[in-house]
C-alpha positions in Angstrom: 12.6 10.2 35.7 14.8 8.5 38.4 12.3 9.3 41.1 9.4 8.0 39.1 11.2 4.8 38.2 12.3 4.3 41.8 8.7 4.7 43.0 7.5 2.2 40.4 10.2 -0.2 41.3 9.3 0.1 45.0 5.6 -0.4 44.3 6.1 -3.5 42.1 8.6 -4.9 44.6 6.3 -4.4 47.6 3.0 -5.2 45.9 3.6 -7.7 43.0 0.1 -9.1 43.2 -1.5 -5.7 42.9 0.7 -5.0 39.9 -0.4 -8.2 38.2 -4.0 -7.4 39.0 -3.8 -4.0 37.3 -2.4 -5.7 34.2 -5.2 -8.2 34.2 -7.9 -5.5 34.6 -6.6 -3.6 31.6 -6.4 -6.8 29.6 -10.1 -7.6 30.4 -11.1 -4.1 29.2 -9.2 -4.7 25.9 -10.8 -8.1 25.4 -14.2 -6.4 25.9 -13.4 -3.8 23.3 -12.5 -6.4 20.8 -15.6 -8.5 21.5 -17.9 -5.4 21.5 -16.5 -3.6 18.5 -15.2 -6.5 16.4 -12.2 -6.6 14.2 -12.9 -5.0 10.8 -10.6 -5.7 7.8 -10.3 -3.8 4.5 -7.8 -3.1 1.9 -8.4 -0.6 -0.9 -6.8 2.2 -2.9 -8.7 4.8 -0.8 -6.6 3.8 2.3 -3.5 5.2 0.5 -5.1 8.2 -1.1 -3.7 11.5 0.1 -6.3 14.1 1.3 -6.0 17.0 -1.2 -8.1 18.7 -3.9 -6.7 16.4 -6.6 -7.7 13.1 -4.8 -11.1 14.7 -3.8 -11.7 15.7 -7.4 -10.9 12.2 -8.5 -13.3 10.7 -5.9 -16.0 13.2 -6.9 -15.6 12.3 -10.6 -16.0 8.6 -9.7 -19.1 9.2 -7.6 -20.7 11.7 -9.9 -20.0 10.4 -13.4 -19.3 6.7 -13.1 -22.9 5.5 -13.5 -21.7 1.9 -13.8 -19.8 -0.6 -11.7 -17.5 -2.2 -14.3 -16.0 -5.7 -14.0 -13.3 -6.9 -16.3 -13.3 -10.5 -17.5 -10.1 -11.7 -19.0 -10.3 -14.5 -21.6 -7.1 -16.3 -22.7 -6.8 -18.8 -25.5 -6.3 -22.2 -23.9 -3.7 -23.1 -26.6 -2.4 -19.6 -27.2 -5.0 -18.3 -29.6 -8.3 -16.8 -28.6 -9.7 -16.5 -32.1 -10.9 -20.1 -32.5 -14.3 -21.7 -32.8 -13.9 -23.5 -29.4 -12.8 -20.4 -27.6 -15.6 -18.3 -29.0 -18.1 -21.0 -28.0 -16.7 -21.1 -24.4 -17.1 -17.3 -24.1 -20.7 -17.3 -25.6 -21.8 -20.1 -23.4 -20.3 -18.4 -20.3 -22.1 -15.1 -21.2 -25.3 -17.0 -21.8 -25.0 -18.5 -18.3 -24.8 -15.0 -16.9 -27.9 -13.9 -18.7 -29.7 -17.0 -17.4 -29.2 -15.8 -13.8 -32.2 -13.4 -13.4 -30.9 -12.0 -10.1 -27.5 -11.2 -11.6 -29.2 -9.6 -14.7 -31.3 -7.4 -12.5 -28.1 -5.7 -11.3 -26.9 -4.8 -14.9 -26.8 -1.1 -15.6 -29.3 -1.4 -18.5 -31.4 -4.3 -17.0 -34.7 -2.5 -17.5 -34.0 -1.5 -21.1 -31.7 -4.0 -22.8 -29.5 -6.1 -20.5 -27.3 -7.2 -23.5 -26.1 -3.6 -23.9 -24.4 -3.9 -20.5 -22.0 -6.4 -21.9 -19.1 -5.2 -24.1 -17.7 -8.3 -25.8 -15.6 -8.6 -29.0 -16.9 -12.2 -29.3 -20.5 -11.0 -29.3 -19.7 -8.3 -31.8 -18.0 -10.6 -34.3 -20.5 -13.4 -34.0 -23.4 -10.9 -34.4 -21.8 -9.4 -37.5 -21.5 -12.9 -39.0 -25.2 -13.6 -38.2 -26.5 -10.3 -39.6 -24.4 -10.7 -42.8 -26.0 -14.1 -43.6 -28.8 -14.5 -46.2 -32.0 -16.5 -45.7 -30.5 -19.6 -47.4 -27.5 -19.6 -45.1 -29.7 -19.1 -42.0 -32.0 -22.0 -43.0 -29.0 -24.4 -43.3 -28.5 -24.2 -39.5 -31.2 -26.1 -37.6 -33.3 -23.8 -35.4 -31.2 -20.7 -36.3 -32.9 -17.3 -36.7 -31.4 -14.0 -37.6 -31.8 -12.5 -34.1 -28.6 -12.0 -32.2 -29.5 -13.9 -29.1 -27.0 -16.0 -27.3 -28.9 -19.1 -28.3 -28.6 -18.2 -32.0 -25.0 -17.0 -31.7 -24.0 -20.3 -30.1 -25.8 -22.3 -32.8 -24.0 -20.3 -35.5 -20.6 -20.7 -33.8 -21.1 -24.4 -33.5 -21.0 -24.7 -37.4 -18.3 -22.1 -37.9 -14.9 -23.5 -38.4 -11.9 -21.5 -37.0 -10.7 -20.7 -40.5 -14.1 -19.3 -41.4 -14.1 -17.2 -38.2 -10.8 -15.7 -39.0 -11.8 -14.9 -42.5 -15.0 -13.2 -41.4 -13.0 -11.1 -38.8 -10.6 -10.1 -41.5 -13.4 -9.0 -43.9 -15.1 -7.1 -41.1 -12.0 -5.0 -40.4 -10.9 -4.6 -44.0 -14.3 -3.5 -45.3 -14.6 0.2 -46.1 -18.2 0.1 -44.9 -17.3 -0.9 -41.4 -17.6 2.1 -39.0 -14.4 3.6 -37.8 -15.6 3.1 -34.2 -15.7 -0.7 -34.8 -12.3 -0.8 -36.5 -10.8 1.1 -33.5 -12.7 -0.8 -30.8 -12.0 -4.4 -31.8 -8.2 -4.3 -31.8 -8.2 -2.6 -28.3 -10.3 -5.5 -26.9 -7.7 -8.1 -28.1 -4.1 -8.6 -27.0 -1.3 -6.6 -28.6 -0.3 -9.5 -30.9 -3.6 -9.1 -32.7 -3.0 -7.9 -36.3 -6.2 -6.4 -37.9 -4.6 -6.5 -41.3 -3.9 -10.2 -41.2 -6.1 -12.6 -43.2 -5.8 -15.1 -40.4 -5.6 -13.0 -37.2 -4.6 -14.5 -33.9 -4.7 -13.1 -30.3 -3.5 -14.5 -27.0 -6.5 -13.1 -25.2 -9.5 -10.7 -25.2 -11.5 -8.6 -22.7 -15.2 -8.8 -21.9 -16.6 -5.9 -19.8 -19.7 -6.1 -17.7 -21.5 -2.9 -16.5 -23.6 -3.1 -13.3 -25.7 -0.4 -11.7 -23.5 1.6 -9.4 -26.5 2.5 -7.3 -27.0 -1.1 -6.3 -23.5 -2.1 -5.6 -22.8 -2.2 -1.8 -26.4 -1.1 -1.3 -28.5 -3.9 -2.6 -25.6 -6.3 -3.0 -22.0 -6.2 -1.7 -19.4 -5.7 -4.5 -17.7 -8.9 -3.5 -20.9 -10.9 -3.7 -21.7 -9.5 -7.1 -18.3 -10.3 -8.5 -18.3 -13.8 -7.0 -21.8 -14.4 -8.5 -20.5 -13.3 -11.9 -17.4 -15.5 -11.5 -19.6 -18.5 -10.6 -21.8 -18.1 -13.6 -19.0 -17.6 -16.1 -16.9 -20.4 -14.7 -13.3 -20.9 -15.7 -13.8 -21.7 -19.4 -13.4 -24.9 -21.3 -11.2 -26.5 -24.0 -10.8 -23.3 -25.9 -10.7 -20.5 -23.5 -9.6 -19.7 -19.9 -11.9 -17.3 -18.2 -10.9 -15.1 -15.2 -13.1 -12.4 -13.5 -10.8 -9.6 -12.4 -13.1 -7.5 -10.2 -11.4 -5.2 -7.7 -13.4 -6.6 -4.8 -12.2 -10.1 -5.7 -8.6 -8.9 -6.0 -8.7 -7.1 -2.6 -10.4 -10.0 -1.0 -7.6 -12.3 -2.3 -5.0 -10.0 -0.9 -6.7 -10.0 2.5 -7.2 -13.8 2.5 -3.6 -14.4 1.6 -2.4 -11.9 4.2 -4.5 -13.5 6.9 -3.3 -17.0 6.0 0.3 -15.9 5.8 0.2 -14.1 9.2 -1.6 -17.0 10.8 1.1 -19.4 9.6 4.0 -17.1 10.4 2.9 -16.0 13.9 3.3 -19.4 15.6 6.7 -19.8 13.8 7.8 -16.5 15.2 6.7 -17.5 18.7 8.5 -20.8 18.4 11.7 -19.1 17.2 11.6 -16.5 20.0 11.0 -19.4 22.6 14.1 -21.1 21.3 16.2 -17.9 21.6 14.8 -17.1 25.1 15.6 -20.6 26.3 19.1 -20.1 25.1 19.4 -16.7 26.8 17.4 -17.4 30.0 18.0 -21.2 30.3 14.8 -21.1 32.3 11.3 -22.2 31.3 9.3 -19.9 33.6 11.1 -16.8 32.6 10.5 -17.7 29.0 6.8 -18.3 29.6 6.3 -15.1 31.6 8.0 -13.1 28.7 5.7 -14.6 26.1 2.7 -14.1 28.3 3.6 -10.4 28.6 3.8 -10.2 24.8 0.4 -11.8 24.4 -1.1 -9.3 26.9 0.5 -6.3 25.0 -0.9 -7.6 21.7 -4.4 -7.8 23.3 -4.1 -4.3 24.5 -3.1 -3.1 21.0 -6.1 -4.8 19.5 -8.4 -3.4 22.1 -7.2 0.1 21.4 -7.4 -0.4 17.6 -11.0 -1.7 17.7 -12.1 1.0 20.1 -10.9 3.6 17.6 -12.5 1.8 14.7 -9.3 1.0 12.8 -9.5 -1.4 9.9 -6.9 -4.2 9.9 -5.2 -4.8 6.6 -2.0 -6.6 5.4 0.1 -3.7 6.8 -1.5 -3.7 10.3 -1.8 -7.5 10.4 2.0 -7.8 10.8 2.0 -5.6 13.9 1.7 -8.6 16.3 4.8 -10.2 14.8 6.6 -6.8 15.1 5.6 -6.7 18.7 7.0 -10.2 19.3 10.4 -9.0 18.0 10.4 -5.7 19.7 8.4 -6.2 22.9 10.5 -9.2 24.1 13.5 -6.8 24.4 12.0 -5.4 27.5 11.8 -8.8 29.1 15.4 -9.7 28.2 16.8 -6.4 29.6 14.8 -6.6 32.8 15.5 -10.3 33.5 19.2 -10.1 32.8 19.7 -6.9 34.8 17.6 -8.3 37.7 19.7 -11.4 37.7 22.9 -9.3 37.7 21.7 -7.3 40.7 20.6 -10.5 42.6 24.0 -12.0 41.8 25.6 -8.9 43.4 23.8 -9.8 46.6 20.7 -7.6 46.4 17.4 -8.9 47.9 14.3 -9.1 45.5 12.8 -5.7 46.4 16.2 -3.9 46.3 17.1 -5.7 43.0 13.8 -4.6 41.5 14.3 -1.0 42.5 17.9 -1.0 41.2 16.8 -2.7 38.0 14.2 0.0 37.4 16.7 2.8 38.2 19.4 1.4 35.9 18.0 -0.4 32.9 14.6 1.3 33.4 15.9 4.7 32.3 17.3 3.1 29.2 14.1 1.3 28.5 12.0 4.5 28.9 14.3 6.3 26.4 14.2 3.3 24.1 10.4 3.3 24.2 10.1 7.0 23.5 12.4 6.9 20.5 10.8 3.7 19.1 7.3 5.2 19.6 8.4 8.4 17.9 9.7 6.4 15.0 6.3 4.7 14.5 4.2 7.8 15.3 6.2 9.8 12.7 4.0 7.9 10.2 1.0 9.9 11.5 2.3 12.8 9.5 1.5 10.8 6.4 -1.7 11.8 4.6 -2.3 8.1 3.8 -4.7 6.5 6.3 -3.3 3.0 6.1 0.3 4.2 6.9 -0.9 6.5 9.7 -3.0 3.7 11.4 0.0 1.3 11.1 2.2 3.8 12.9 -0.4 4.4 15.7 -1.1 0.7 16.3 2.5 -0.3 16.5 3.3 2.7 18.8 0.4 1.6 21.1 1.8 -1.9 21.0 5.3 -0.8 22.0 3.9 1.3 24.9 1.8 -1.6 26.0 4.8 -3.9 25.9 6.8 -1.5 28.0 4.0 -1.0 30.6 3.3 -4.8 30.8 6.9 -5.9 31.0 8.1 -3.3 33.6 5.3 -4.4 35.9 4.8 -8.1 35.1 8.5 -9.2 34.9 9.7 -7.8 38.2 6.4 -8.7 39.9 6.7 -12.4 38.9 10.4 -12.4 39.8 9.7 -11.1 43.3 6.9 -13.6 43.8 9.1 -16.5 42.5 12.1 -15.5 44.6 9.9 -15.1 47.7 8.5 -18.6 47.1 12.0 -20.0 46.7 13.2 -18.3 49.9 10.4 -20.0 51.8 11.6 -23.3 50.5 15.2 -22.5 51.2 16.2 -22.5 47.5 18.3 -20.1 45.5 18.2 -19.7 41.7 21.3 -20.9 39.9 21.0 -17.8 37.7 22.0 -15.6 40.7 25.4 -17.3 41.0 28.4 -15.5 39.4 29.9 -17.4 36.5 33.0 -17.2 34.5 32.5 -16.6 30.8 33.2 -19.6 28.7 35.9 -19.4 26.0 33.4 -19.0 23.2 30.7 -17.0 24.9 29.1 -13.9 23.3 30.3 -11.9 26.3 33.9 -12.9 25.8 33.6 -12.1 22.0 32.0 -8.7 22.8 34.8 -7.9 25.3 37.4 -8.7 22.7 35.7 -6.3 20.3 35.5 -3.7 23.1 39.2 -3.9 23.6 39.8 -3.2 19.9 37.5 -0.3 20.1 39.3 1.1 23.1 42.7 0.8 21.5 41.9 2.1 18.0 38.6 4.1 18.1 39.5 6.3 15.0 40.2 3.2 12.9 36.8 1.8 13.8 35.1 5.1 12.8 37.1 5.2 9.6 35.9 1.8 8.5 32.3 2.8 9.3 32.6 5.9 7.2 34.1 4.0 4.3 31.2 1.5 4.4 28.8 4.5 4.5 30.4 6.2 1.5 30.2 2.9 -0.5 26.5 2.5 0.4 25.7 6.1 -0.4 25.6 5.5 -4.2 22.8 3.0 -3.8 21.0 5.3 -1.3 20.7 8.1 -3.9 19.6 5.7 -6.7 16.6 4.1 -5.1 13.3 4.3 -6.9 9.8 4.6 -5.5 6.8 2.6 -6.8 3.2 2.3 -5.8 0.8 -0.4 -6.9 -1.5 -2.3 -4.5 -1.5 -5.2 -6.9 2.1 -5.8 -5.8 0.7 -7.3 -2.6 -0.5 -10.2 -4.7 2.0 -13.1 -4.7 3.4 -13.9 -8.1 2.2 -17.5 -7.8 -1.5 -16.5 -7.4 -3.8 -16.7 -10.4 -5.0 -13.2 -9.9 -1.4 -11.8 -10.0 -0.7 -13.8 -13.2 -3.8 -12.5 -14.8 -3.1 -8.9 -13.8 0.5 -9.2 -15.2 -1.0 -10.7 -18.4 -3.4 -7.8 -18.6 -0.6 -5.2 -18.1 1.9 -6.8 -20.4 -0.2 -8.2 -23.3 -2.8 -5.5 -24.0 -2.2 -2.1 -25.6 -4.7 -0.5 -23.2 -3.3 0.5 -19.8 -4.9 2.0 -16.7 -3.9 5.6 -16.1 -3.9 6.5 -19.8 -6.1 9.5 -19.2 -6.0 12.7 -17.1 -9.2 14.4 -16.0 -10.3 17.9 -15.3 -13.2 18.5 -12.9 -14.9 21.8 -13.9 -17.7 23.5 -11.9 -19.8 26.7 -12.5 -22.1 28.2 -15.1 -20.9 26.0 -17.9 -23.7 26.8 -20.4 -22.7 30.5 -20.4 -21.0 31.1 -23.9 -18.1 32.8 -22.1 -17.5 29.6 -20.1 -17.6 27.5 -23.3 -15.2 29.8 -25.0 -12.8 29.4 -22.0 -13.2 25.6 -22.2 -12.5 25.7 -25.9 -9.4 27.8 -25.3 -8.1 25.3 -22.7 -8.7 22.3 -24.9 -6.8 24.1 -27.8 -4.0 24.7 -25.4 -3.9 21.1 -24.4 -2.8 20.1 -27.9 0.5 21.7 -27.2 1.1 19.8 -23.9 3.7 17.1 -24.3 2.2 13.7 -23.5 -1.4 14.6 -24.6 -2.5 12.5 -27.5 -3.9 14.1 -30.6 -7.0 13.4 -32.7 -6.0 14.9 -36.0 -4.6 18.2 -35.0 -6.7 18.6 -31.9 -6.1 17.3 -28.4 -7.9 14.0 -27.8 -10.3 15.4 -25.2 -13.9 14.3 -24.4 -16.3 16.6 -22.7 -19.9 17.6 -22.9 -18.9 19.7 -25.9 -17.5 16.7 -27.8 -20.6 14.6 -26.8 -22.9 17.3 -28.3 -20.7 17.4 -31.4 -21.0 13.7 -31.8 -24.8 13.7 -31.7 -24.8 16.6 -34.2 -22.5 14.9 -36.7 -23.1 11.9 -39.0 -19.8 10.1 -38.8 -20.5 6.7 -40.5 -20.0 5.5 -44.0 -22.4 4.1 -46.6 -24.5 1.2 -45.5 -24.3 2.0 -41.8 -26.4 4.2 -39.5 -24.7 6.4 -36.9 -26.8 5.6 -33.8 -25.8 8.8 -32.1 -26.7 11.2 -35.0 -29.9 13.2 -34.4 -30.9 15.3 -37.4 -33.2 17.6 -35.5 -30.6 18.2 -32.8 -28.0 18.8 -35.6 -30.0 21.6 -37.0 -30.3 23.3 -33.7 -26.6 22.7 -33.0 -25.5 24.3 -36.2 -27.2 27.6 -35.2 -25.1 27.7 -32.0 -21.8 26.1 -33.0 -19.7 26.3 -36.1 -18.2 23.0 -37.2 -14.8 22.8 -39.0 -11.7 20.6 -39.0 -13.3 17.8 -37.0 -14.4 20.0 -34.1 -16.7 22.9 -33.4 -16.6 26.4 -31.8 -19.4 28.3 -30.3 -20.6 31.2 -32.4 -20.1 34.7 -31.1 -23.9 35.3 -31.4 -24.8 32.3 -29.2 -26.8 32.9 -26.0 -27.1 31.1 -22.7 -30.7 30.2 -23.6 -29.7 28.6 -26.8 -27.0 26.5 -25.1 -29.4 25.5 -22.4 -31.9 24.3 -25.1 -29.2 22.1 -26.7 -28.3 20.7 -23.3 -32.0 20.1 -22.5 -32.4 18.2 -25.8 -29.5 16.0 -25.0 -31.0 15.1 -21.7 -34.4 14.3 -23.4 -33.0 11.7 -25.8 -32.5 8.2 -24.4 -29.1 7.5 -25.9 -27.9 11.1 -25.7 -28.9 11.4 -22.0 -26.9 8.3 -21.1 -23.9 9.9 -22.8 -24.5 13.4 -21.3 -24.8 12.3 -17.7 -21.3 10.9 -17.9 -19.8 14.3 -18.7 -22.2 17.0 -17.4 -24.5 17.0 -14.3 -26.6 19.9 -12.9 -25.4 21.0 -9.4 -25.8 23.8 -6.9 -23.0 25.7 -8.6 -24.7 25.5 -12.0 -23.1 22.4 -13.6 -20.4 19.9 -12.7 -18.5 18.6 -15.7 -15.5 16.4 -16.5 -13.0 16.7 -19.3 -11.1 13.5 -20.1 -7.7 14.0 -21.7 -6.2 11.0 -23.4 -2.4 10.9 -22.7 0.6 8.8 -23.5 0.4 5.7 -21.2 4.2 5.4 -21.2 4.8 8.6 -19.3 6.6 8.2 -16.0 8.2 10.2 -13.1 9.2 13.7 -14.0 7.2 13.5 -17.3 4.0 13.0 -15.4 4.8 15.9 -13.1 5.5 18.1 -16.1 2.3 17.0 -17.7 0.4 17.9 -14.6 1.9 21.3 -14.4 1.3 22.0 -18.1 -2.3 20.9 -17.9 -2.8 23.2 -14.9 -1.5 26.0 -17.1 -3.8 25.0 -20.0 -6.9 25.1 -17.8 -6.1 28.6 -16.6 -8.6 30.2 -19.1 -11.3 28.2 -17.4 -10.3 29.5 -14.0 -10.0 33.1 -15.4 -13.7 32.7 -16.5 -14.7 32.3 -12.9 -15.0 28.5 -13.0 -13.2 26.0 -10.8 -11.0 23.5 -12.5 -8.9 20.7 -10.9 -6.6 18.5 -12.9 -6.6 14.9 -11.6 -6.6 11.3 -13.0 -5.2 8.0 -12.0 -1.7 8.4 -13.5 -1.4 11.8 -11.8 -2.7 10.5 -8.5 -0.3 7.6 -8.6 2.7 9.9 -9.2 1.4 12.1 -6.4 1.2 9.2 -4.1 4.8 8.2 -4.9 5.9 11.7 -4.3 3.9 11.7 -1.1 5.7 8.4 -0.1 9.1 10.0 -0.6 8.0 13.1 1.3 6.5 11.0 4.1 9.7 9.0 4.4 11.8 12.1 4.5 9.5 13.8 7.0 9.3 10.7 9.2 13.1 10.2 9.1 13.8 13.9 10.0 11.2 13.8 12.7 12.6 10.7 14.3 16.2 11.8 14.0 15.5 15.3 15.5 13.2 14.0 18.2 15.6 11.2 19.2 18.5 13.7 19.2 16.7 16.3 21.3 15.4 13.7 23.8 18.8 12.0 24.1 20.5 15.4 24.5 18.1 16.6 27.1 18.2 13.4 29.1 21.9 13.1 29.0 22.2 16.7 30.1 19.9 16.1 33.0 21.6 12.8 34.0 25.3 13.5 33.1 25.5 17.2 32.3 26.6 16.5 28.7 25.2 17.8 25.5 27.5 15.6 23.4 26.3 12.1 24.5 22.9 12.4 23.0 24.4 13.2 19.5 26.9 10.4 19.9 24.2 7.8 20.6 22.4 8.8 17.3 25.3 9.1 14.9 26.0 5.4 14.3 22.3 4.6 13.8 22.0 7.5 11.3 24.8 5.8 9.4 22.7 2.6 9.4 20.1 4.3 7.3 22.5 4.8 4.5 23.7 1.2 4.8 20.1 0.0 4.7 19.3 2.1 1.6 22.5 0.9 -0.1 21.5 -2.7 0.6 18.0 -2.2 -0.8 19.5 -0.9 -4.0 22.0 -3.7 -4.3 19.3 -6.4 -3.9 16.8 -4.6 -6.1 14.2 -3.7 -3.5 12.5 -0.4 -4.2 10.7 2.1 -1.9 7.0 1.2 -1.6 4.2 1.6 1.0 6.0 -0.8 3.3 9.7 -0.2 2.9 9.4 3.6 3.0 8.9 3.3 6.8 12.2 1.4 7.4 14.4 4.5 7.5 12.6 6.1 10.5 12.2 2.6 12.1 16.0 2.0 11.7 16.7 5.2 13.7 13.9 4.8 16.2 14.6 1.1 17.0 18.4 1.4 16.5 18.7 4.3 18.9 17.5 1.9 21.6 20.7 -0.1 21.3 22.7 3.1 21.4 20.8 4.2 24.5 21.6 1.0 26.4 25.3 1.1 25.4 25.7 4.9 26.2 23.7 4.6 29.4 25.9 1.7 30.7 29.1 3.2 29.5 28.4 6.6 31.2 27.2 4.7 34.4 30.5 2.8 34.5 32.6 6.0 33.9 30.7 7.8 36.6 31.3 5.0 39.1 34.9 3.9 38.3 36.4 6.5 36.0 38.0 3.6 34.0 37.5 3.8 30.3 38.6 0.3 29.6 36.3 -1.1 32.2 33.4 1.0 30.9 33.9 -0.3 27.4 34.2 -3.9 28.7 31.0 -3.8 30.8 29.0 -1.9 28.2 30.0 -4.1 25.3 30.7 -7.3 27.2 27.6 -7.3 29.5 25.0 -5.0 28.2 26.0 -5.9 24.7 25.1 -9.5 25.5 21.6 -8.5 26.4 21.4 -6.4 23.3 22.5 -9.4 21.3 19.6 -11.4 22.6 17.2 -8.5 22.0 18.6 -8.0 18.5 18.3 -11.7 17.8 14.6 -11.8 18.8 13.9 -8.6 16.8 15.7 -9.9 13.8 13.9 -13.2 14.0 10.5 -11.4 14.3 11.1 -9.4 11.2 13.0 -12.1 9.5 10.0 -14.4 9.8 7.9 -11.7 8.2 10.2 -12.0 5.2 8.7 -15.5 4.6 5.3 -13.9 4.0 4.0 -14.7 0.5 3.0 -11.0 0.0 6.0 -9.4 -1.8 5.9 -6.0 -0.1 5.6 -7.7 3.3 8.5 -9.9 2.4 10.7 -7.0 1.5 9.7 -5.1 4.7 10.6 -8.0 6.9 13.9 -8.7 5.2 15.2 -5.2 5.0 14.0 -4.4 8.6 15.8 -7.5 9.9 19.0 -6.3 8.0 18.5 -2.8 9.3 18.3 -4.0 12.9 21.4 -6.1 12.4 23.2 -3.0 11.2 21.9 -1.0 14.2 23.2 -3.6 16.6 26.6 -3.7 14.9 26.8 0.1 14.8 25.8 0.4 18.5 28.0 -2.3 19.9 31.0 -2.0 17.6 31.0 1.6 16.3 29.3 3.7 19.0 31.8 2.7 21.7 34.6 4.2 19.5 32.8 7.6 19.7 32.3 7.1 23.5 35.9 6.3 24.0 37.0 9.5 22.2 34.5 11.5 24.3 35.7 9.9 27.5 39.4 10.5 26.7 38.6 14.2 25.9 36.6 14.4 29.1 39.5 13.0 31.1 42.0 15.5 29.5 39.7 18.4 30.5 39.5 17.1 34.0 43.3 16.7 34.2 43.8 20.2 32.9 
């Protein structure tokens, strides 16, 4: 390493212009890459989905059985109650506006059959029930009204329906014994939880309207975002009675991206300004400050050039990389400039000063770069694409910063000094100065003396702090929800919180089983029935009567073979002819059915064929059973308790996998999946990823430090000593997170490895300088004083710029980014304190033991 650094220092010192030209050529290539490939941006759940059979099964279910692209519309009562004449009118008028847009209607899933059936609205259902219950005299009393449930007729009817009348009709509809059970079950689920179906004057804070669009056209004929924006435009925001919000995933993700870009574009110049102020205070020189910033700008361009060349997508996570590079990359400039000045003040000429700077601080910078890069690259082990790309981009940025700074800073210093020499000038920064009374160097020296005198006391205090923080460290919780990226002040975030808190329905209230094979074989059906029966005993699975609440192609066929309505109503799914055929193959009892022992594959195939031939039954069947190369692909949907969490979900997943074993034993494939299971799996993956990244960074840093210190100073111990204090910082950081209420999430999980990777850099510089001084002077007190009092000042400047960089990220309006910036800034502060105030205590103990061995 020394020979390489010496050669590099000699090259830059002798050929500064060539060094600068090399940097500019690479920069030009990076600019070309950005211009040619473009910067793509995206932010979706798929970026965080682990690659395993569970996630692949979930994706296959979505692609195979989700025939529709559903968009949720949230309607809130403007004055707290949704069930009012004015609110219903606002909703009906908004829905009518959508149906008036022929282009938008053409994308509805049932556009060619009946566009109205693509809209699921409790307002439509209640208004239509009112209209259909009217007699001819009542209809005639309303001008222009006919008894056909078009939006025009429903709006006319609602215009003469007082709120009290509306509430009374809704009560009668739900109280009537003739109302189908499906309607009585459906309506309350579409209103907020405060809706009381038994009330004579029901109220509800809000309601849901669902639009179904053709999945085959979304992102093919029309982008999802354009479709959702068009729906949002037509529906408007409501009126005097209702507040209308379109909650499409594309709109939500676009809002996150927009807010992220706005936030970063606002924070970046603030970060630059803050770093300029710090550099001016440290350098007291405009040109050195400018060159340092220019180097950072070039490194950021290199990072973008690499990222676009590999086709990476930039999201709220990777968007903060430039700010991270501002905080970390400037450290190279500070160390190089300050050590160069120190060498020049000692009487070295520019070329010799460059060479010595490279040999001294260069070694520490290489080690610091390696450990920091390892910390970020440890995220590559994550199965989540977004986290892996974040790690790669940041690592590339760090390497770029190192390469740019070690060539650009010395080259410009040599050119500048050569110019000054021609003019007979000498920089005031090369003159030795006495530290002022209140300087950072004097303060650090005082701390160094305390460390030298009482090293064990310093270590004892550090261990006490670590023990106190340990309780919080083991109590941290992990969460995962991309909606957390939405600022609480944004309308979308408020609507999502309203949806989560006010409705009884929750996302992730089902588990799914993807089944493949010869499913129409009676033996396969028997296996499926056995598994469904076993699911009734799984804790967390909801029951329908005494049976597990599971939907499958078996339950769909049972539905079409069973007349399940009361007097006065017709079951639209019941098919008498199909029922006769079904009864010959299945035996019904207790609200379910079981295949007869005499049934054959042919008979089952006939039933399935009949289901596919009927218009309504086919639409239901293709959502649960699809022919495939393996015979059939099917999905079983298991309704589960939405309040399950953590270990309960893991237990549910394990029990469901036991329950589906009969299906596997029958020669079929069965994979248990579902949103709630995937979310729990992602959280588990986040914890595993953090642990793996932390261990990787710790072990790699320890090995590298041990190897290098052995090669340089023939000591195995020094490498471990440089990493111990930073390892303590991880516990301090976790304890702080717990105390301020910040959980582990997709952003904060990376901080542990970053704390080690970036914090070790401070330990490297202190250890390197301390050992260098011991080697030259064999004076422990002088070694501590120079390491803490001189190198420590450079580290203070480096730490300040890094803390400012991450601290400014804490002002992002995206909550996870805020938390990441705040905790990382705190972690860097801890790392600085540990390296400058705690590490020297370990080094002093090592040096004293070394001295005793030599004396013996």
